C-alpha positions as CSV (number, residue, x, y, z in Angstrom):
1,M,0.9,0.7,12.0
2,P,2.8,3.6,10.4
3,L,1.7,7.1,11.5
4,D,1.0,8.1,7.9
5,Q,-1.3,5.1,7.5
6,L,-3.0,5.9,10.7
7,M,-3.6,9.5,9.6
8,V,-5.0,8.2,6.3
9,E,-7.4,6.0,8.3
10,E,-8.5,9.0,10.2
11,G,-8.9,11.0,6.9
12,L,-6.5,13.7,8.1
13,V,-4.1,13.4,5.2
14,P,-5.2,14.5,1.7
15,S,-5.5,11.7,-0.8
16,A,-3.2,13.6,-3.2
17,R,-0.5,13.8,-0.6
18,W,-0.9,10.1,0.3
19,E,-0.6,9.1,-3.4
20,M,2.6,11.1,-3.7
21,R,3.9,9.5,-0.5
22,R,3.1,6.0,-1.9
23,K,5.0,6.8,-5.1
24,L,8.0,7.9,-3.1
25,V,7.9,4.8,-1.0
26,I,7.5,2.5,-4.0
């Protein structure tokens, strides 16, 4: 499991940042 995904699971990463990450990945 990717670190970012793990952090999201823990709720340590802001949803806004995660959305931006997803856009960059996709």
